[in-house]
N, C-alpha and C positions, 0 to 999 in steps of 0.2 A: 504494500500500500504506500502510495506517495501522497504528500501534501502539496498544496499549491507552492509553498516555499521550496520543497524538494524539486518540483518541476522547473521553477525559476532558476535554480542552481544548475540543473541538468541542461536546460536550453542554452545557458551561457557557455557551457562546455561543448555542447553540440554545435553551436554556431561559431563561437569565438575561438575554439580550439581547446585541446586538452584530452579529447577522447581518442584522437588519431594523430599520427605524426603529420608534419606540415604538408608533405607531398600527398598523402592520402586525403587530408582535409581539403586541399585545393582540388583534387579530382572530384571529391564529393560535392563541393560547392559548384564547380564548373558543370556538373552533371544535370543541374536543374534546367529543365526545358519547359516552355509554356504548355499548359494542358490543352490549349487551343493554338495550334501552330499558325493559324491565320491571324492571331492576335498576340503578338509578342509581349504585350504588357499584361496579359492575363496571368492568373495564378499559375505557378509552375511546380513541377515535382522532379526529383532526381533520385539518387541512390539513398533512399531512406530519409530524405530531407525535402521540405517543401518551402516555397516562397509564396507569400500572400502580401502584395503591396511591399512596403519596406521591411516587413518581418520575414525572418527565416526561422523555421522550426518544424513542427510536426503536429498532427492531430491523431487521435486514436479512439478506439471504442472497445469496451468490454461489456459483457451483459449488464445492462442497466445504466451505463455511464458513457459520456462522450467528453473528450478534452481537446483543447488546443493550447499549445505553448509556442510562443514565437518571440524572437529577439531582433531588434533593429541593430545591426552590427555597427552602424555609424553613431548611434546615441546611447547604446546599452539599454534602451527601453525594453523591458520584458513584459509580455502580457500572457497570463495563464488563465484559462477559462475551464471550469468544470461544470457539467450539467448532467441531467439524466439523459437517457438515450432517445427521448422523444424527438420527433421531427416537427418542424413547423409546417403549416399548410402547403407550402411549396414543395415539401419533401426534403428540404435541406436540413442538415443536422443543426441542432439548437446552438452548439458551441460556435459554429461558423457564423450563424445568424447574429449572435451576440458580438462576435468579432467585427462583423461588418458595421454594426452600430457604434462600436468603440473607436475604430480607426479614425473617423472624422474628428473626434475630440482631440486627438494628438496631431493629426496631419492635415486637417481641413477637408472641406467638401471636395469631392472628386477623388479621394484617396483610396477608395475601395475598388480593387481590380475586379475584372470579370472572371468568372470561373470558380472552380472549387479546387483547392490545392491537393485534395485527395483523389480527384478524378483521374481516370486513366487518360493519358494524353490522346487527344483526338476524339474522345467520347463526348457525347452530349447528354444533357439531362441531369437531374439531381439524383440523390439517393432515393431508394424506394421508401414510401412512408412507413413509419413504425406504428405499432398499435399501442405503445406505451403512452399513458396520459402525461401531459405536460406537468412539470414539477419545478422544484427550486433549482437555483443555479448559484454558483459562486464565481467571482471574478477577482483576480489579483493583478495589480500592475506595480511596477517598481523597478528600481535599478539596484537594489540591495540583493543580497543573496547569500 
């Protein structure tokens, strides 16, 4: 089990270095490709790492929960979101929906890229709707860790 603070520490190592040697870290970061090749500013995914706007990190799901953790490597801003696994009416995961609402607070209007960082490159559409009822969510931001 990880806390939001644990995830903020982990995403700093995932993005800023410390998990891999410099050469492998560069390969990993360079592997990020737009999920929509026709839109190079769309969300992107690479070797176990995602880009969503200025943030690099990853999302994940386990039975009952969905998370997103991302870090802006230029400012050290880290955003960690944990929700239940419910989707919103569009079929998108609740953690990603919350992230899209948070990004303009830090980066201004128009800062939310198109796409889903967890989508298969070239695929269209959102995740299939879940049957779990909506519930509580937690969000943590910060530069500490």
